[in-house]
N, C-alpha and C positions, 0 to 999 in steps of 0.2 A: 355419964348420964345425958349430957347434951347430945351425944352421938345417938343414944337410943331414942331420944325425943325426936331427933331429925328423921330417923328411920320410920317412925310411926307417922310423923307428918307426911312423908313421901307415900307411905302406904295409903293414907287417907286421900291424898291428891289423886293417886293412880285409881283408887276405887271409884272416885267421882267420874274420872274420865272414862273408865270402863262402862259405867252405867250410862253415861251420855251417849257414848258410841252405840250401845245396844238400843237406846231409844230412837236414835237416828235410823238404824237399820230396820227397826220395826215400822217406822213411819214411812220410810221410803218404799216399803213394799206393799203396805196395806192399801194403797190406792191403785195398784196395778191391776189389770184385767187379765186373767190366765186364759189363754185360748184352748180350745179343744184340739188335742193332738191328732185324733183320727181324721177329723175333718180338715184340719190345716194341712196335714201331710198329704192329702188327697188333691189339694187345690194349688200347692205352691212348688216352685223350683227355687232353691236357695242359690243365689248368684254371689260368688266370692272372688275379689280381685286382690291378690296378695303381692305386695311390693317386695323388691329386692332386698331392702333393708328399712330401718327406721330413719335413716337420714332424711332430712326435709326434702331434698331434691328428688330422692327415689319416691317418696310419698306423693310428691307433686305430680311426677310422671305416671305413677300408678292411677291417680285420679284422672289424669288426661286420657289415659287408655280406657279406663272405665266409662267416661263420658262418651267417648267416641263410638265404643261398642254398644252401649245402650242406646244411643241415639240411632245407630244403624239398625238395631233390632226392632225399635219402636217405629221407625220411619216406614212409610209405604205399607202399612199393615203386615209386616213380615211375621209378627206374632200371630199364633193361631188361636183357634177357639177352645182348644182342650190342652190339658198338660201334656198328654202323650203325644199330640201333634207337635207341640213346642219342642219336646225332647228329641223327637225325630228330625225336626228341622235343624236344631242346634247340631245334632251329630252329622247331619249331611251337609252342613256349612262350616265345619271346623276350619278347614284351610282358609276360607275367606275371613272368618273372624280372626284367626291368628295372623293373617296378612294385615288386617286393620291394625292390630296391636303393634306389629313390627314397624309398620309405617309411622305410627305415632312415636314410637321410641326412636326411630331414626331421626325424626324431625328434632329431637332433643339430643342428637348425637349419642344415643344409648344404643349398645349392640348386644344386650343381654338376650339370652334364649327366652323363648315364650313357650309354655306348655299348657295344655288345656285338658282337664279331666272332667268327664261327665259320667255320673253314676248314681249310686245311692248308698248312703252310710249314716252311722250314728252321729249325732250332734248333742252336745250338752245343752242344758236349759239356757236361755239368754233373754235379757230384757231388751225389748225393741220399741222404742218410744214409750207409750204408756201400757204396753202390753207384754205379757210373759209368753215367750215361745217356748213351749215344753220341750223337754229332752226326747229324743227319739230318732228314728231313721227317716231321713228325707232325701228326695231327689235333689241333685245339686250340679252346678256348673261352677268349676273353679279354674280361674286363669292365674297361673304363676309367672312371676317375672324374675329372670335371673336365679339368685339363690332362694328367693321366696322366703326370706327370714324376717320380713317386716310385718308391721300391722296390715291387717286386711280390710277392705271395704266390703260390706255385704248388703244385699238387697233381697227383698222377695218378689218373685214374679208370679202374679195372678194372671191367668189367661184372659180373664174378662176386662181387666183395667190396666194391665201392664206392670211396670216396676213400682214398688212401694219402698221409700226409704224411711228411716226412723224420724227424720226431721221433715218429712213430707206431709202436707195437709191431708193428702189421700190416706194417710195410715188410719185415720178415724173411720174409714169406710170398711176396715176388715170385718167388724162384727156384722155388717149387712151382707158380707160375702160368705162368711161361715158363721155357724152358731157359736155362741159362748158355751163353755162346758159346764156352766152353772145357771140354773134357773134363778128368777128373782128371790124366791123364798130361800133357796140355798145360799144366795149371796148375802141375804140378811143373816142367815144362820151363821155364815162364815164370819161376818162382821162382828156378830155378838160373841163368837169364840175369840176373835182378836181382842175385843174389849176386856173380856174376862182374863185373857192372857196377860194384856197390858196391866190390869189391876194387880194380878199376881206378881208381875215383874216389879210394880211399884212397891208392893208390900215387902218383897225381898230386897229391894233397894233401900228401903227405910231400915230393915232389919240389920242390913250390913253397916249402914250409917251408925245405927245404935250401938253395935258392937265396937266400931271404931272409936266412937265417943267414950264408951266405957273404958277402953284402953287408955284413952287420954286422961280420964279422971284418976286413973290409977298412978300414972307416971308423972303427972304434972301437979 
C-alpha cells in the first residue's frame, strides 16, 4: 500500500511540473513579435559562422573570425544599398573573405579548412531577440570552419543598416524596416485568443489536479 501511495504522490508531482512547464512556454512566446516572412525574406541575408566543434577554444576562434569578417564588410561602405548587390559583392569577393578567415585562424595556430557557401535554402522558425523569424526560404552566407560540427553564430544583414544581432540595440529597428505581419487589431485579436487559450489551460490544469486529489482520497 505504501508503494502505491508513493506512485500516486510522484504522479501528482509530475503533473504539477508538466503544468508549470506548459505555462512557461506560453508566457515566453506570447510577448514575441512574429515578422512577415515575405517582406523579411526580401530584405535580409542570413549570415552563419559555424565552428569546428563545441569546444570553448573552437567557439572562441569562430567568434574571432566572425568579428573580423563582419568588420571588414561594414568598413568603408563595402555593403551595398540593395540585397542583390550585396549578394553579388559577396560572391565576387569570396577569396578575399576566405583569406581573412584563414589569417585569423592562423593567428591562433589553427589550420582548419574554411569553406563558404552562398545561396538560398529553407530554414526553420527561430526566435531572434524579441522577434520570431518565420520558417521559409532565405538567402544566406554560411562560413564553415573545419568539420563545422559546432554551434553557429548567426546574424541578419539588412542593406540599409548593416548587420543586426539578437543582442544588438539595433534589433528593435526591424519593424521600421519591414512591416509586421499583423495589424494592431489583429494583434489584439491574437492576444484575446491567447488569453482564452490560457483560461482553458487553467481549467484543464485544475481538472487534472481535482482528478489526482480524488485518487488520493481513495487510497489514503
